[in-house]
Backbone as XML, in Angstrom:
<?xml version="1.0"?>
<chain id="A" units="angstrom">
  <residue number="1" name="UNK">
    <atom name="N" x="71.999" y="-31.811" z="110.562"/>
    <atom name="CA" x="71.483" y="-31.607" z="109.253"/>
    <atom name="C" x="71.445" y="-31.285" z="108.066"/>
  </residue>
  <residue number="2" name="UNK">
    <atom name="N" x="71.482" y="-31.198" z="107.165"/>
    <atom name="CA" x="72.163" y="-30.526" z="106.379"/>
    <atom name="C" x="71.159" y="-29.473" z="105.197"/>
  </residue>
  <residue number="3" name="UNK">
    <atom name="N" x="71.449" y="-28.245" z="104.619"/>
    <atom name="CA" x="70.238" y="-28.043" z="103.690"/>
    <atom name="C" x="70.817" y="-28.635" z="102.259"/>
  </residue>
  <residue number="4" name="UNK">
    <atom name="N" x="69.758" y="-28.121" z="101.022"/>
    <atom name="CA" x="69.444" y="-28.721" z="100.130"/>
    <atom name="C" x="70.832" y="-28.545" z="99.402"/>
  </residue>
  <residue number="5" name="UNK">
    <atom name="N" x="71.764" y="-27.796" z="99.618"/>
    <atom name="CA" x="72.666" y="-27.342" z="99.077"/>
    <atom name="C" x="74.303" y="-28.102" z="100.098"/>
  </residue>
  <residue number="6" name="UNK">
    <atom name="N" x="73.700" y="-28.414" z="100.494"/>
    <atom name="CA" x="74.361" y="-29.759" z="101.124"/>
    <atom name="C" x="76.180" y="-29.098" z="102.219"/>
  </residue>
  <residue number="7" name="UNK">
    <atom name="N" x="75.573" y="-28.085" z="102.608"/>
    <atom name="CA" x="75.710" y="-27.259" z="104.090"/>
    <atom name="C" x="75.483" y="-27.905" z="105.419"/>
  </residue>
  <residue number="8" name="UNK">
    <atom name="N" x="76.230" y="-27.341" z="105.999"/>
    <atom name="CA" x="75.891" y="-27.755" z="107.490"/>
    <atom name="C" x="75.745" y="-26.128" z="108.352"/>
  </residue>
  <residue number="9" name="UNK">
    <atom name="N" x="75.230" y="-26.439" z="109.336"/>
    <atom name="CA" x="74.905" y="-25.032" z="109.847"/>
    <atom name="C" x="76.346" y="-24.849" z="110.206"/>
  </residue>
  <residue number="10" name="UNK">
    <atom name="N" x="76.732" y="-25.346" z="111.048"/>
    <atom name="CA" x="78.713" y="-24.720" z="111.448"/>
    <atom name="C" x="79.109" y="-24.593" z="110.272"/>
  </residue>
  <residue number="11" name="UNK">
    <atom name="N" x="78.826" y="-24.529" z="108.718"/>
    <atom name="CA" x="79.512" y="-24.128" z="107.484"/>
    <atom name="C" x="79.029" y="-23.001" z="108.008"/>
  </residue>
  <residue number="12" name="UNK">
    <atom name="N" x="77.790" y="-23.272" z="107.678"/>
    <atom name="CA" x="76.744" y="-21.562" z="107.871"/>
    <atom name="C" x="77.355" y="-20.792" z="108.098"/>
  </residue>
  <residue number="13" name="UNK">
    <atom name="N" x="77.585" y="-21.547" z="109.486"/>
    <atom name="CA" x="78.149" y="-19.809" z="110.831"/>
    <atom name="C" x="79.334" y="-20.203" z="111.246"/>
  </residue>
  <residue number="14" name="UNK">
    <atom name="N" x="80.143" y="-20.790" z="110.497"/>
    <atom name="CA" x="82.001" y="-20.434" z="110.721"/>
    <atom name="C" x="82.505" y="-19.448" z="110.710"/>
  </residue>
  <residue number="15" name="UNK">
    <atom name="N" x="82.533" y="-17.935" z="110.047"/>
    <atom name="CA" x="82.494" y="-16.833" z="110.861"/>
    <atom name="C" x="81.720" y="-16.167" z="111.327"/>
  </residue>
  <residue number="16" name="UNK">
    <atom name="N" x="82.317" y="-15.380" z="112.192"/>
    <atom name="CA" x="81.368" y="-14.301" z="112.906"/>
    <atom name="C" x="80.010" y="-13.637" z="111.913"/>
  </residue>
  <residue number="17" name="UNK">
    <atom name="N" x="79.159" y="-13.578" z="112.587"/>
    <atom name="CA" x="78.132" y="-12.850" z="111.967"/>
    <atom name="C" x="76.938" y="-12.195" z="112.994"/>
  </residue>
  <residue number="18" name="UNK">
    <atom name="N" x="76.842" y="-11.030" z="112.448"/>
    <atom name="CA" x="76.066" y="-10.129" z="113.463"/>
    <atom name="C" x="74.657" y="-11.192" z="113.907"/>
  </residue>
  <residue number="19" name="UNK">
    <atom name="N" x="74.040" y="-10.522" z="114.828"/>
    <atom name="CA" x="72.757" y="-11.536" z="115.701"/>
    <atom name="C" x="71.503" y="-11.640" z="114.422"/>
  </residue>
  <residue number="20" name="UNK">
    <atom name="N" x="71.271" y="-10.591" z="113.688"/>
    <atom name="CA" x="69.856" y="-10.819" z="113.171"/>
    <atom name="C" x="70.346" y="-11.673" z="111.418"/>
  </residue>
  <residue number="21" name="UNK">
    <atom name="N" x="72.115" y="-11.906" z="110.787"/>
    <atom name="CA" x="72.245" y="-12.212" z="110.139"/>
    <atom name="C" x="72.663" y="-13.772" z="110.458"/>
  </residue>
  <residue number="22" name="UNK">
    <atom name="N" x="72.926" y="-13.929" z="111.724"/>
    <atom name="CA" x="72.657" y="-15.297" z="111.939"/>
    <atom name="C" x="71.966" y="-15.610" z="112.358"/>
  </residue>
  <residue number="23" name="UNK">
    <atom name="N" x="70.574" y="-15.219" z="112.455"/>
    <atom name="CA" x="69.348" y="-15.917" z="113.387"/>
    <atom name="C" x="68.626" y="-16.271" z="111.742"/>
  </residue>
  <residue number="24" name="UNK">
    <atom name="N" x="68.609" y="-15.699" z="110.977"/>
    <atom name="CA" x="68.139" y="-14.712" z="109.524"/>
    <atom name="C" x="68.558" y="-16.534" z="108.912"/>
  </residue>
  <residue number="25" name="UNK">
    <atom name="N" x="70.108" y="-16.609" z="109.124"/>
    <atom name="CA" x="70.606" y="-18.025" z="108.563"/>
    <atom name="C" x="70.134" y="-18.774" z="109.187"/>
  </residue>
  <residue number="26" name="UNK">
    <atom name="N" x="70.024" y="-19.108" z="109.878"/>
    <atom name="CA" x="69.290" y="-20.461" z="111.090"/>
    <atom name="C" x="68.135" y="-20.184" z="110.951"/>
  </residue>
  <residue number="27" name="UNK">
    <atom name="N" x="67.458" y="-19.518" z="110.467"/>
    <atom name="CA" x="65.906" y="-19.518" z="109.800"/>
    <atom name="C" x="66.120" y="-20.340" z="108.442"/>
  </residue>
  <residue number="28" name="UNK">
    <atom name="N" x="66.693" y="-20.115" z="107.557"/>
    <atom name="CA" x="67.111" y="-20.346" z="106.541"/>
    <atom name="C" x="67.414" y="-21.762" z="106.638"/>
  </residue>
  <residue number="29" name="UNK">
    <atom name="N" x="68.068" y="-22.381" z="107.639"/>
    <atom name="CA" x="68.669" y="-23.738" z="107.564"/>
    <atom name="C" x="67.291" y="-24.656" z="108.064"/>
  </residue>
  <residue number="30" name="UNK">
    <atom name="N" x="67.148" y="-24.083" z="109.099"/>
    <atom name="CA" x="65.646" y="-24.536" z="109.774"/>
    <atom name="C" x="64.550" y="-25.057" z="108.626"/>
  </residue>
  <residue number="31" name="UNK">
    <atom name="N" x="64.241" y="-24.464" z="107.773"/>
    <atom name="CA" x="63.494" y="-24.372" z="106.444"/>
    <atom name="C" x="62.018" y="-23.561" z="106.554"/>
  </residue>
  <residue number="32" name="UNK">
    <atom name="N" x="62.454" y="-22.534" z="108.068"/>
    <atom name="CA" x="61.116" y="-21.126" z="108.719"/>
    <atom name="C" x="61.231" y="-20.444" z="107.083"/>
  </residue>
  <residue number="33" name="UNK">
    <atom name="N" x="61.936" y="-20.048" z="106.699"/>
    <atom name="CA" x="62.615" y="-19.009" z="105.239"/>
    <atom name="C" x="62.912" y="-20.140" z="104.292"/>
  </residue>
  <residue number="34" name="UNK">
    <atom name="N" x="62.265" y="-19.727" z="103.267"/>
    <atom name="CA" x="62.524" y="-20.007" z="101.951"/>
    <atom name="C" x="63.968" y="-20.070" z="101.638"/>
  </residue>
  <residue number="35" name="UNK">
    <atom name="N" x="64.795" y="-21.046" z="100.796"/>
    <atom name="CA" x="65.867" y="-20.665" z="100.730"/>
    <atom name="C" x="66.262" y="-19.055" z="99.455"/>
  </residue>
  <residue number="36" name="UNK">
    <atom name="N" x="65.339" y="-18.606" z="98.518"/>
    <atom name="CA" x="65.716" y="-17.455" z="98.155"/>
    <atom name="C" x="65.235" y="-16.694" z="98.928"/>
  </residue>
  <residue number="37" name="UNK">
    <atom name="N" x="64.809" y="-16.741" z="100.156"/>
    <atom name="CA" x="64.139" y="-15.389" z="100.877"/>
    <atom name="C" x="65.105" y="-14.077" z="101.210"/>
  </residue>
  <residue number="38" name="UNK">
    <atom name="N" x="65.189" y="-12.882" z="100.600"/>
    <atom name="CA" x="65.975" y="-12.265" z="100.743"/>
    <atom name="C" x="66.224" y="-11.119" z="102.612"/>
  </residue>
  <residue number="39" name="UNK">
    <atom name="N" x="67.095" y="-11.211" z="102.848"/>
    <atom name="CA" x="66.868" y="-10.786" z="104.569"/>
    <atom name="C" x="66.003" y="-9.440" z="104.469"/>
  </residue>
  <residue number="40" name="UNK">
    <atom name="N" x="66.427" y="-8.091" z="104.025"/>
    <atom name="CA" x="65.681" y="-7.228" z="104.231"/>
    <atom name="C" x="64.320" y="-6.835" z="103.328"/>
  </residue>
  <residue number="41" name="UNK">
    <atom name="N" x="63.863" y="-8.205" z="103.532"/>
    <atom name="CA" x="62.815" y="-8.231" z="103.309"/>
    <atom name="C" x="61.539" y="-8.884" z="104.831"/>
  </residue>
  <residue number="42" name="UNK">
    <atom name="N" x="62.873" y="-9.220" z="105.966"/>
    <atom name="CA" x="62.333" y="-10.020" z="106.843"/>
    <atom name="C" x="63.418" y="-9.407" z="107.954"/>
  </residue>
  <residue number="43" name="UNK">
    <atom name="N" x="64.128" y="-8.556" z="107.771"/>
    <atom name="CA" x="64.951" y="-7.750" z="108.906"/>
    <atom name="C" x="64.483" y="-7.072" z="110.172"/>
  </residue>
  <residue number="44" name="UNK">
    <atom name="N" x="62.849" y="-6.615" z="109.537"/>
    <atom name="CA" x="62.023" y="-5.895" z="111.084"/>
    <atom name="C" x="62.320" y="-7.069" z="112.012"/>
  </residue>
  <residue number="45" name="UNK">
    <atom name="N" x="61.711" y="-8.596" z="111.527"/>
    <atom name="CA" x="61.288" y="-9.169" z="112.730"/>
    <atom name="C" x="62.849" y="-9.816" z="113.658"/>
  </residue>
  <residue number="46" name="UNK">
    <atom name="N" x="63.824" y="-9.086" z="113.470"/>
    <atom name="CA" x="65.227" y="-8.960" z="113.992"/>
    <atom name="C" x="65.125" y="-7.893" z="114.989"/>
  </residue>
  <residue number="47" name="UNK">
    <atom name="N" x="64.741" y="-6.803" z="114.540"/>
    <atom name="CA" x="65.536" y="-4.969" z="114.924"/>
    <atom name="C" x="64.284" y="-4.729" z="115.732"/>
  </residue>
  <residue number="48" name="UNK">
    <atom name="N" x="62.884" y="-5.293" z="116.254"/>
    <atom name="CA" x="61.729" y="-4.734" z="116.252"/>
    <atom name="C" x="61.282" y="-5.644" z="117.755"/>
  </residue>
  <residue number="49" name="UNK">
    <atom name="N" x="61.288" y="-5.405" z="118.802"/>
    <atom name="CA" x="60.554" y="-6.307" z="119.628"/>
    <atom name="C" x="59.046" y="-6.862" z="119.072"/>
  </residue>
  <residue number="50" name="UNK">
    <atom name="N" x="58.677" y="-7.964" z="120.012"/>
    <atom name="CA" x="57.582" y="-8.105" z="119.361"/>
    <atom name="C" x="57.150" y="-9.515" z="118.557"/>
  </residue>
  <residue number="51" name="UNK">
    <atom name="N" x="58.681" y="-9.588" z="117.398"/>
    <atom name="CA" x="57.877" y="-10.744" z="116.636"/>
    <atom name="C" x="58.273" y="-11.789" z="116.758"/>
  </residue>
  <residue number="52" name="UNK">
    <atom name="N" x="57.239" y="-12.719" z="117.480"/>
    <atom name="CA" x="57.628" y="-13.984" z="117.718"/>
    <atom name="C" x="58.872" y="-14.936" z="116.856"/>
  </residue>
  <residue number="53" name="UNK">
    <atom name="N" x="58.657" y="-15.059" z="116.025"/>
    <atom name="CA" x="59.595" y="-15.381" z="114.972"/>
    <atom name="C" x="61.294" y="-15.028" z="115.389"/>
  </residue>
  <residue number="54" name="UNK">
    <atom name="N" x="60.800" y="-14.111" z="114.866"/>
    <atom name="CA" x="62.677" y="-13.129" z="115.355"/>
    <atom name="C" x="63.382" y="-13.859" z="116.834"/>
  </residue>
  <residue number="55" name="UNK">
    <atom name="N" x="62.036" y="-13.627" z="117.511"/>
    <atom name="CA" x="62.825" y="-13.165" z="119.330"/>
    <atom name="C" x="63.037" y="-14.822" z="119.331"/>
  </residue>
  <residue number="56" name="UNK">
    <atom name="N" x="61.610" y="-16.349" z="118.502"/>
    <atom name="CA" x="62.706" y="-17.411" z="118.979"/>
    <atom name="C" x="63.817" y="-17.399" z="118.362"/>
  </residue>
  <residue number="57" name="UNK">
    <atom name="N" x="63.792" y="-17.234" z="117.101"/>
    <atom name="CA" x="65.569" y="-17.110" z="116.297"/>
    <atom name="C" x="67.057" y="-16.946" z="116.883"/>
  </residue>
  <residue number="58" name="UNK">
    <atom name="N" x="66.504" y="-15.962" z="117.441"/>
    <atom name="CA" x="67.840" y="-15.208" z="118.559"/>
    <atom name="C" x="67.781" y="-15.650" z="119.674"/>
  </residue>
  <residue number="59" name="UNK">
    <atom name="N" x="66.914" y="-16.362" z="120.217"/>
    <atom name="CA" x="67.055" y="-16.955" z="121.973"/>
    <atom name="C" x="67.609" y="-18.239" z="121.491"/>
  </residue>
  <residue number="60" name="UNK">
    <atom name="N" x="67.143" y="-18.913" z="120.399"/>
    <atom name="CA" x="67.487" y="-20.130" z="119.982"/>
    <atom name="C" x="69.190" y="-20.289" z="119.885"/>
  </residue>
  <residue number="61" name="UNK">
    <atom name="N" x="69.772" y="-19.274" z="119.319"/>
    <atom name="CA" x="71.248" y="-19.032" z="118.976"/>
    <atom name="C" x="71.651" y="-18.988" z="120.219"/>
  </residue>
  <residue number="62" name="UNK">
    <atom name="N" x="70.999" y="-17.873" z="121.435"/>
    <atom name="CA" x="71.593" y="-17.517" z="122.341"/>
    <atom name="C" x="71.896" y="-19.007" z="123.374"/>
  </residue>
  <residue number="63" name="UNK">
    <atom name="N" x="70.821" y="-19.844" z="122.954"/>
    <atom name="CA" x="70.845" y="-20.992" z="123.618"/>
    <atom name="C" x="71.758" y="-21.762" z="123.236"/>
  </residue>
  <residue number="64" name="UNK">
    <atom name="N" x="72.212" y="-22.103" z="121.781"/>
    <atom name="CA" x="73.142" y="-22.417" z="121.450"/>
    <atom name="C" x="74.463" y="-22.316" z="121.928"/>
  </residue>
  <residue number="65" name="UNK">
    <atom name="N" x="74.820" y="-21.174" z="122.015"/>
    <atom name="CA" x="75.844" y="-20.151" z="122.885"/>
    <atom name="C" x="76.070" y="-20.763" z="124.130"/>
  </residue>
  <residue number="66" name="UNK">
    <atom name="N" x="74.764" y="-20.793" z="125.211"/>
    <atom name="CA" x="74.928" y="-21.267" z="126.402"/>
    <atom name="C" x="75.364" y="-22.613" z="126.501"/>
  </residue>
  <residue number="67" name="UNK">
    <atom name="N" x="75.000" y="-23.390" z="125.859"/>
    <atom name="CA" x="75.169" y="-24.707" z="125.195"/>
    <atom name="C" x="76.919" y="-25.004" z="125.241"/>
  </residue>
  <residue number="68" name="UNK">
    <atom name="N" x="77.525" y="-24.251" z="124.670"/>
    <atom name="CA" x="79.043" y="-24.431" z="124.117"/>
    <atom name="C" x="78.998" y="-24.967" z="122.389"/>
  </residue>
  <residue number="69" name="UNK">
    <atom name="N" x="77.171" y="-24.575" z="121.380"/>
    <atom name="CA" x="77.721" y="-24.918" z="120.023"/>
    <atom name="C" x="78.242" y="-23.558" z="119.287"/>
  </residue>
  <residue number="70" name="UNK">
    <atom name="N" x="77.940" y="-22.706" z="120.239"/>
    <atom name="CA" x="77.943" y="-21.693" z="119.440"/>
    <atom name="C" x="79.105" y="-20.737" z="119.872"/>
  </residue>
  <residue number="71" name="UNK">
    <atom name="N" x="80.021" y="-19.576" z="119.312"/>
    <atom name="CA" x="80.822" y="-18.814" z="120.681"/>
    <atom name="C" x="79.974" y="-17.625" z="119.989"/>
  </residue>
  <residue number="72" name="UNK">
    <atom name="N" x="79.423" y="-16.578" z="121.220"/>
    <atom name="CA" x="78.889" y="-15.322" z="121.461"/>
    <atom name="C" x="79.707" y="-14.138" z="121.562"/>
  </residue>
  <residue number="73" name="UNK">
    <atom name="N" x="79.642" y="-13.081" z="120.811"/>
    <atom name="CA" x="80.841" y="-11.874" z="121.074"/>
    <atom name="C" x="79.549" y="-10.834" z="121.365"/>
  </residue>
  <residue number="74" name="UNK">
    <atom name="N" x="79.416" y="-11.166" z="123.260"/>
    <atom name="CA" x="78.655" y="-9.887" z="123.542"/>
    <atom name="C" x="78.718" y="-8.752" z="123.043"/>
  </residue>
  <residue number="75" name="UNK">
    <atom name="N" x="79.625" y="-7.983" z="122.925"/>
    <atom name="CA" x="80.276" y="-6.426" z="122.517"/>
    <atom name="C" x="79.537" y="-6.116" z="121.175"/>
  </residue>
  <residue number="76" name="UNK">
    <atom name="N" x="80.334" y="-7.129" z="120.261"/>
    <atom name="CA" x="79.361" y="-6.670" z="118.612"/>
    <atom name="C" x="78.330" y="-7.803" z="118.402"/>
  </residue>
  <residue number="77" name="UNK">
    <atom name="N" x="77.386" y="-8.049" z="119.617"/>
    <atom name="CA" x="75.801" y="-9.069" z="119.188"/>
    <atom name="C" x="76.386" y="-9.959" z="117.940"/>
  </residue>
  <residue number="78" name="UNK">
    <atom name="N" x="77.537" y="-10.786" z="118.129"/>
    <atom name="CA" x="78.045" y="-11.276" z="116.909"/>
    <atom name="C" x="77.774" y="-13.182" z="117.398"/>
  </residue>
  <residue number="79" name="UNK">
    <atom name="N" x="77.757" y="-14.073" z="116.414"/>
    <atom name="CA" x="77.536" y="-15.693" z="116.850"/>
    <atom name="C" x="78.813" y="-16.259" z="115.511"/>
  </residue>
  <residue number="80" name="UNK">
    <atom name="N" x="79.471" y="-17.338" z="115.959"/>
    <atom name="CA" x="79.762" y="-18.007" z="115.222"/>
    <atom name="C" x="80.238" y="-19.165" z="115.743"/>
  </residue>
  <residue number="81" name="UNK">
    <atom name="N" x="79.954" y="-20.279" z="114.807"/>
    <atom name="CA" x="80.187" y="-22.268" z="115.481"/>
    <atom name="C" x="81.159" y="-22.253" z="116.435"/>
  </residue>
  <residue number="82" name="UNK">
    <atom name="N" x="81.382" y="-22.948" z="117.039"/>
    <atom name="CA" x="82.429" y="-23.085" z="118.120"/>
    <atom name="C" x="83.325" y="-24.351" z="117.663"/>
  </residue>
  <residue number="83" name="UNK">
    <atom name="N" x="84.076" y="-23.901" z="116.925"/>
    <atom name="CA" x="85.459" y="-25.117" z="116.239"/>
    <atom name="C" x="86.034" y="-26.083" z="117.278"/>
  </residue>
  <residue number="84" name="UNK">
    <atom name="N" x="85.718" y="-25.677" z="118.944"/>
    <atom name="CA" x="85.655" y="-27.234" z="119.808"/>
    <atom name="C" x="85.259" y="-28.296" z="120.357"/>
  </residue>
  <residue number="85" name="UNK">
    <atom name="N" x="85.666" y="-28.972" z="120.165"/>
    <atom name="CA" x="84.101" y="-30.179" z="120.911"/>
    <atom name="C" x="83.578" y="-29.668" z="122.058"/>
  </residue>
  <residue number="86" name="UNK">
    <atom name="N" x="82.020" y="-30.046" z="122.026"/>
    <atom name="CA" x="81.598" y="-29.927" z="122.832"/>
    <atom name="C" x="81.861" y="-30.660" z="124.096"/>
  </residue>
  <residue number="87" name="UNK">
    <atom name="N" x="82.127" y="-29.749" z="125.973"/>
    <atom name="CA" x="82.345" y="-30.924" z="126.418"/>
    <atom name="C" x="80.907" y="-31.565" z="127.065"/>
  </residue>
  <residue number="88" name="UNK">
    <atom name="N" x="80.635" y="-32.755" z="127.000"/>
    <atom name="CA" x="79.762" y="-33.510" z="127.384"/>
    <atom name="C" x="79.524" y="-33.954" z="129.298"/>
  </residue>
  <residue number="89" name="UNK">
    <atom name="N" x="80.718" y="-33.345" z="129.566"/>
    <atom name="CA" x="80.919" y="-34.006" z="131.348"/>
    <atom name="C" x="79.922" y="-33.848" z="131.929"/>
  </residue>
</chain>
């Protein structure tokens, strides 16, 4: 999947990103937020429990990490694309 500017998710998450930034960028990639959405207007949904959309996006990051698509730095709550191929066996 590509965004209008041609970037793939693996490019967007190529470097370590804090969980809230990674979730926000995933939301933009999926079309949940418009491409010109400013993070400071939605950051509360990632920092406060009880926002289903924020919880869902972070949960999706966690699931992608469990599947080996992303790497997760537990200490700093960061994510990035796993450059190694996924073991499908």
